[in-house]
C-alpha positions as CSV (number, residue, x, y, z in Angstrom):
1,X,0.0,0.0,0.0
2,X,2.8,2.4,1.0
3,X,6.4,2.0,0.2
4,X,8.0,1.8,3.6
5,X,11.2,3.5,2.3
6,X,9.1,6.7,1.9
7,X,8.8,6.8,5.7
8,X,12.6,6.7,6.1
9,X,14.1,10.1,7.3
10,X,17.7,9.0,8.0
11,X,18.6,5.5,7.1
12,X,19.2,3.3,10.1
13,X,18.3,6.1,12.5
14,X,15.0,7.9,11.9
15,X,11.7,6.9,10.4
16,X,8.1,8.2,10.5
17,X,5.8,6.0,12.6
18,X,2.2,6.3,11.6
19,X,-0.8,5.4,13.8
20,X,-4.5,5.4,12.8
21,X,-7.0,5.3,15.6
22,X,-10.6,4.7,14.6
23,X,-13.7,5.8,16.6
24,X,-17.0,4.4,15.6
25,X,-19.8,6.9,16.2
26,X,-22.7,4.8,15.0
27,X,-22.2,1.0,14.8
28,X,-24.7,-0.9,12.6
29,X,-22.5,-3.8,11.5
30,X,-19.7,-4.3,9.0
31,X,-17.2,-2.1,10.8
32,X,-14.2,-3.4,8.9
33,X,-15.3,-2.1,5.5
34,X,-16.2,1.3,6.9
35,X,-12.9,1.5,8.8
36,X,-10.9,0.6,5.7
37,X,-12.6,3.4,3.7
38,X,-11.9,5.9,6.6
39,X,-8.3,4.7,6.8
40,X,-7.7,5.1,3.1
41,X,-9.2,8.6,3.2
42,X,-6.9,9.5,6.1
43,X,-3.7,8.1,4.7
44,X,-4.4,9.8,1.3
45,X,-4.7,13.2,3.1
46,X,-1.7,12.6,5.4
47,X,1.2,15.1,4.9
48,X,4.5,14.7,6.5
49,X,7.0,17.5,7.1
50,X,10.3,17.3,5.3
51,X,12.9,16.6,8.0
52,X,16.5,18.0,8.0
53,X,19.2,17.2,10.5
54,X,20.7,20.3,12.2
55,X,24.4,19.6,11.9
56,X,25.3,21.8,14.9
57,X,23.0,20.1,17.4
58,X,22.6,16.8,15.4
59,X,18.8,17.0,16.0
60,X,16.0,16.6,13.5
61,X,14.1,19.7,12.5
62,X,10.9,19.9,10.5
63,X,10.7,22.2,7.5
64,X,7.1,23.3,8.2
65,X,6.7,24.8,4.7
66,X,7.7,21.6,2.9
67,X,5.0,18.9,3.3
68,X,5.3,15.6,1.6
69,X,2.3,13.5,0.6
70,X,2.4,9.8,0.9
71,X,2.4,7.8,-2.3
72,X,-0.4,5.3,-1.9
73,X,0.4,2.5,-4.4
74,X,-2.5,0.2,-3.8
75,X,-6.1,0.9,-2.7
76,X,-7.4,-2.2,-0.9
77,X,-11.1,-2.7,-0.8
78,X,-12.8,-4.7,2.0
79,X,-16.0,-6.6,1.4
80,X,-17.9,-8.3,4.2
81,X,-20.3,-11.2,3.7
82,X,-22.6,-13.0,6.1
83,X,-24.1,-16.5,5.7
84,X,-27.5,-17.1,7.1
85,X,-28.9,-20.6,7.5
86,X,-25.8,-22.0,5.7
87,X,-27.4,-21.1,2.4
88,X,-28.0,-17.3,2.0
89,X,-25.0,-15.0,1.5
90,X,-25.5,-11.3,2.3
91,X,-23.1,-8.6,1.2
92,X,-22.5,-5.6,3.5
93,X,-24.5,-7.1,6.5
94,X,-26.1,-4.9,9.2
95,X,-25.5,-5.6,12.9
96,X,-28.8,-7.6,13.0
97,X,-27.8,-9.7,10.0
98,X,-24.4,-10.4,11.5
99,X,-26.0,-11.5,14.8
100,X,-28.2,-14.0,12.8
101,X,-25.4,-15.2,10.6
102,X,-23.9,-18.7,10.7
103,X,-20.6,-16.9,9.9
104,X,-19.2,-13.6,8.7
105,X,-16.2,-13.2,6.4
106,X,-14.3,-10.1,5.3
107,X,-12.2,-10.3,2.1
108,X,-9.7,-7.5,1.3
109,X,-8.3,-7.2,-2.2
110,X,-6.2,-4.6,-4.0
111,X,-7.4,-2.6,-7.0
112,X,-5.2,-5.1,-9.0
113,X,-7.2,-8.1,-7.7
114,X,-4.5,-9.3,-5.3
115,X,-5.9,-11.0,-2.2
116,X,-4.6,-9.1,0.9
117,X,-6.6,-10.7,3.7
118,X,-9.4,-13.1,4.6
119,X,-10.9,-12.7,8.1
120,X,-13.6,-15.1,9.3
121,X,-14.2,-15.0,13.0
122,X,-16.6,-17.6,14.5
123,X,-17.1,-19.6,11.3
124,X,-18.5,-23.0,10.8
125,X,-17.1,-25.7,8.5
126,X,-20.2,-25.4,6.2
127,X,-19.5,-21.6,6.0
128,X,-15.9,-22.3,4.9
129,X,-17.1,-24.6,2.1
130,X,-19.7,-22.1,0.9
131,X,-17.4,-19.2,0.9
132,X,-14.5,-21.1,-0.8
133,X,-16.8,-22.1,-3.7
134,X,-18.1,-18.5,-4.0
135,X,-14.5,-17.2,-4.0
136,X,-13.6,-19.4,-6.9
137,X,-16.8,-18.2,-8.7
138,X,-16.1,-14.5,-8.0
139,X,-12.4,-14.9,-9.1
140,X,-13.6,-15.9,-12.5
141,X,-15.7,-12.7,-13.0
142,X,-13.6,-10.2,-15.1
């Protein structure tokens, strides 16, 4: 997503360390997809100061007028699915649908179609078979 070398200030000594804290104001299910969208918006708008090293004091100093935007190489997309009664698959489930589901699974892919993550908390064996067959089907769609 981001080239980690872009976060390097001084090789072997200083790097930018980025944190993203999420606060959900209104939870109605499918928090992962919403968090991913919020994170991408935040990271695309992040600006870092150019840092120079003061040779007299050997300390880093920000050049407040020179901001650097992060180069976001990939844009991952999260899609959450819920299975109800081991037969019905629902995309973008609400909180009520998630509580009724046999299992919930979130798939994260890049804009190039590369699989980044599959998260399936509290799944059943039937759910795994259903979702694996659906993944094979969806992978065939151009």
